[in-house]
N, C-alpha and C positions, 0 to 999 in steps of 0.2 A: 604580717602574715603573707606567705608566698601564695600566689594564685594557683589554683588547681584545675587542671583540665579533667573533667569527669568522663571516664571511659566506661560505657555501659556494656552489659552482656551482648546487646544488639550490635554495638560497635565491634566487638570481638568476632561475632558471627559474620559481619560484613567484611572484615579483613579476610576471612576464609573465602568469601564469595568473590573477592577481587582478584585473588591469585590466578584463576583460570582466565579471567577477563584480560588481565595484563599479558598473560602468555599469548592469548589470541591476538591482541592488538599489536604486541611487539613483533609478531611473526606474520602479520596480515599480508595477504596477497591482493593484487589489484581488484580481482573480481569480487572478493569478499568485502573489500573496502567500498567498492561501488554499491554493493547491496546494502551495506550498513548506512551509507549516506542517503540512499533512496528511502530506506525505512525512516531515518530521521526526518527527511523532507516530507514524507507522507504523514507522519504522526505529530511531528513538532517542527513545522516550517520556520517558526521564529528562531528556534535553536540553530538551524542551519544558517540563517542570516547572520547570527552572531558569530558563528564559527568562520563562515566564509568572508565576513566583513573584515577580518584581519588581513586578507589578501593584499590590501592596499598599503598596509603599514609595516608588514614584516617581510623579511627575506623569504624566498620560496622554501628553504629548508626549515626555517622557523615556523612558517605557516603549516607545513606538513606535520610538524610535531604538535601544533595546536589542534589541528584536525584530529590527530590520534587521541588527544586528550578529550576532545568532543565525543569521539567514538567510545572511549572508556566510560565517560559519563552516561552516554546512551545505553551501553551494554549493562551498566549497573542498574539503571532505572527502567529499562524497557518492559519489564514484567511487573512493575510495582506501581502503586498509587493511581491506577487508572490513567497512566501516562499516554496510553494510546487512544483515549477517548476525550480527555480534557486538554485543550491547547494552552500552552504557555503564551502569554500576551506580552506585547511590547511594554505596555503600562506596568505590568507586574515586574518585568525585568528591570525597567528603568527605576522603579521605586527602590528595589533592592540594590541596584548598582549605585544610585545616589547615596543611599545609606552607607554602603561600604566605602565610597569615596570620602564622604563626610567623616567617617570614623578614622580613616587613614590621615586625613588632614588634621583632625583633632589630635591624634597621637603624635604627629610631627611637632606640634606645638606644646606637647606635654613634656616638661623637662625632667620630671621624676620617673626614672626607669621602672621603679616598683609599681607606680600607678599605671604606666604604659602596659606592663605585664598583666596587671590585674584587669584592666579594661579589655585587653586582648583575650584573656581567658574567659571573661564573662561573655564576650561576643562569640567566641568559638564554642562555648558550651551550649549556645542556642542553635548551632548547626546540627541537624539531625543525622546527617551522613558524614560524620567526622572521619571515618576510615577513608572514604572516597576523597574528601578534601585533602587529607594527609597524602594520599597517593599522588594527587595532582601537584601539591607543593613539592613533594619528593622528586617528581619528574623535572620540575624547573631547576632543581639543584643538580640532579644526577645525569640528565641527558645533556651532553656537551653543547648541542645546538641551542638548547633553551638556556643553559647556564651562561652562554656567551652573549645572549640578547642584551640590548641596552637596558639600563635600569628602568627607564621610562616604559619601554615596550613590554618588559617582563611584568612590571607592576600593573600595566593596563590589562594584559592577558590574564594575570592572576585574579584581578578584581572581576573580570568578565566571567571566568570559570567559577569562582566562588559564588557570584550572583546567579549563574545558571544552576548550580547545585542547590542553592537555597530556594530558587523558584520551583525546581522540580520536587524538592522536599515538600513544598506547599500544596502541590497538586494532589 
């Protein structure tokens, strides 16, 4: 049996919510970007540390695109889940990041492609914000700077962004 990714009505609504967010971030000016980063810092300081932590590992253009992804994530969540009152913690993030890394390592060792797909679908069906995660993955394929990243850096950034999304889903 082929694995099935469950797309809910909420996922469809969230796709519509993401369109103006993408337009805003794709055309962002410096002043707006600074304001968004200030807001993230004020309400979710650990999120800023994750996003800015890539500064040491990525080329400046790559880091700029990762920052944009962080802004997309923020814009998506900023008015949801009490995100402005409850802080994301390092412990929460590390727990989900370790789980995501463990899953990828497990999948690397799984020789059966059908089983890999099944496990991946099960994991993705647990993500509440599938539309947002899809947008993030799509950017890593379609934005030339991100598509050209080393395999290792791209994987590390994708795991970090997935972990952030899952953390913010939990708030």
